[in-house]
C-alpha angles and dihedrals in degrees: 000000000000118000114216121207114208105219089176089058092052091049089051092054092047094050093044090053095053102032107032092092091061092045095055090044088061091053102263124185094177124135135194103196111174102178104126092150129021094209093051091047091048090058091053091252088295082124086090087085100057101019095176102152130069089272084075084086084073106029105036117349091194086070092067089083090069092060107095101198141021111294136184127196119190120179139160137201129203123205131178111192115203124192127178124176127196117189129212088271095055097253113147128211126184128200116232107260124234141178116230124195116208114191130187132191132188131182128182127187123185114219113203118320100306107032136068131174127201146189131201136181121186148135125220107172142029145138135227122172133166120182129171118272087245099041127121087258097056095107091047101042139324094183125016126173124176121172128185127189122178123199114195126194118182140174124195135191125200110221095184138330094294108032132057132163132203143190121212138191120204117197111195121205111187136161136183128198119178136174130184144153123259120214113231100179117243092001130077116290118265130232125245127187130179122187130172147139143203 
């Protein structure tokens, strides 16, 4: 079975290590929550080498050929980001708290003796912040919403008892909606909004 190294995951860790302090300083409520399967996470993601549950659709689609009958995996994560900010003068600001449910679903269906197909739906990152209109963050963001949904479709073929290969398609559905204040000198602050999707 092929092992897949996720270079993008490594880059995310490197970038988060060096730049997360600045992100939180700006009042970030962003999350990167990559827990599509509790068993795989419990193995420190070493699961990629065996990938014999429906989460193989995400971790290593070639592993789907080792699943002998139709299987479904459903999970959910709950996060509650909390950000407090205290400036040099001792003034405190608190981001409005929220609870976010992040689901995942995987399905694998063997087809004959050598083939398997799979489907997955999950979200692993997002952002939601709400700061008061007069807070320290008003010129960066008073409201920020970013949502991500990934839909995976995979097919795998078993060459022999040791090797399989797979082909996957990842359809990304993301959106962003941001509001902030714009300083206009002596006049009243203006309003800015950016909204888009992919």
